[in-house]
N, C-alpha and C positions, 0 to 999 in steps of 0.2 A: 301619504303623509301621516294618516292616523295609524297605519300599521307600524311606521317607523317610531312614532311616539310610544306605542304600546311596547315595542321591543326595547326602547330606551328605558322605560319605566321598569320593565321586567329585569333588565340588567342592573339597574340601580338597586332594586329590591334584593337581588342576589348578592351584590356587593355589600349591602347593609347586613345581610344574614351572615356573610363570610366574616365581616368585621366583628360582629357580635360573637360569633362562634369562636373567633380567634382570641378575643379579649376575655371571654367568660366561659367557664366550663358549665355547659348546660346538660343536665341529665333529665331524661324523660323516659317514662315507662308507661305502657298502657296495660291496664289490668281489665280483664273481662268482668262483666257483671257477675257477682257470685251466684246468682240464681239462674243465669242464662243456661248453663249446661242442664240443670234440672228442668227448666222450662222446655228446652229442646227435646230432652228425653221423654218428658211427659207428652209433648205433642206427638212424638214418634209413637208412643204407646197408645195414643188415641185411635190408632188403627184397630184396636180391639173393638171399637164401636161397630166397625164393619163386620167383624167376626160375630158380634152379638146378633146382627141382623140375619146372619146365615146359620144360626145355631140349629134350626130345625132340620137342615139338610147336611149338617156336618157329620163326619165320622167321629167315632170315639177318640181316635188319635188326634184329630185336628182340634177337638174340644179340649183335650188335655193340654195341647200346645197353647191354646187360648188362655187356659187357666194358669199355665206357667207364666204367660205374659202378664196376667193380673198380679202374680207374685212380684214380678219385676216392677210393675207399676207401684206396688206398695212400698218397695224399697225407695223409689224416687219420691213418693209422697212423704215418706219419713224424712228424707233429706230436705224436702221443702219445709216441713214443719219445724225443722231446726234452723231455718234461715231467720236472721234478725229482721229483715224486711217484712216477713210474714207476721211476726209477732208485733211489729210496730203497727201494721195495718189493723190487726185485730184489736190492739189496745186503743186505737183511735175510735173504734166503733163504740157507740153509746152504751150499749149493754152487752153482757157476756153471752147473750142468747145465741148469736151466730157461732161463737167459739164452741159452746156446748153442743149446738146442733152438729157442727162439723165432727166433733169427737164421737157423738152418738151415732151418726151416720157412718163414720169410719168403722166403728165396732160392728155395726150392722152389715157393712160391706164385707168385713172379714168373715163374719158368720156365713154369709151367702157364698163367698168363695170357698170356704172350707166345706160346707155341705155339698156344693156342686162338684168340687173336686173329688170328695169321697164317693159320691154317687157315681161319677163317671168311672172311677177306678173299679168300683164294684160291678158296674155294668160291663166294663171291658173284661173282667174276670169271668162273669157269667156268660158272655158271648164265647169266650175261649172254652169254658166248661161245656157249653152246649155244642160247640163244634166238635169237641173231643168225644162227647157222648154220641153224636151222630156218626162219627167215624167208627166207633166201636160197635154200635148197634147190638151189643150182646143182650142187654136187658132193657126192656121197655120202661122199667121203673126209673132207671137213671136218666133216660131221655125225658120222661114225664116230669121228674123233679127239676131237671135243668130248665125245661121250658117254663115251669111254674115260677122258678126263681127269676128267670129272665123277665117274665111279665110283671112280677112284683117290682123289679127294679125299673121297668118302663113306667110304672105308676109313680115311682119316686122321681123319675126324670121329669114327669109332668109337674111335680111339686117344685123341682129345681127351676123349671121354666117360669113358674109363678114368682120365684125369688128373683129371677132376672127381670121380670116386669116391675118388681119393687125397686130394682136398681134404676130402671128408667124413670120411675117416680122421683127417686133421689136426684137424678140428673136434672130433671125438670125443676125440682124444688130449688136447687142451688143455681140454676141458670137464671132465675129471676130474683136473686138475693140482692138487696141494696149494698151489701158488703162488696160485691163484685164491681160496682160502679166506682169505688174509691181507687182501685188500682187495676189497670188493664192487664198487667203481667200476672197478677194474682188471679184475675178472672180467667185468663187462658189456662192456667194450671188447674184451677178448681173445675172448670168445665171439661 
């Protein structure tokens, strides 16, 4: 009997819906959240964090691919910074300190990415030059200079590794920001 009552109620609801739809033109659209694609893209690009953990064992090619991923991340962050929601959350924050910190760290991240990418490209060129010199084996001086250039760039890679450590510090710094407690979506994006 309960089952019959439920079916009767469901039929009545359908009849009411049909009556309303017949008498009134109802228009409905669903719009996705404006920031949703950006949030999803940035979450997808957070895979770069796993790349960061394996940087010491990566090949120059995979590191260049990771740096290209960082470039994509910056495009998405730029989209995020243009969202109205982002500006509203920042304007509700008591002081402009967090906004200034975000901008300062953003510039710092751009510097780190640029230096790392340039260093990796030079390292890749030096490896190719060294391989070429070893194949030729005509003059020991060309091999010696290629090896010296390679070791010089290896030292620069250590500096780039220090820059990556500073990126981790940035990540930890913004992971504990009170600004992130105000909006969970913003928190996901910034982290």
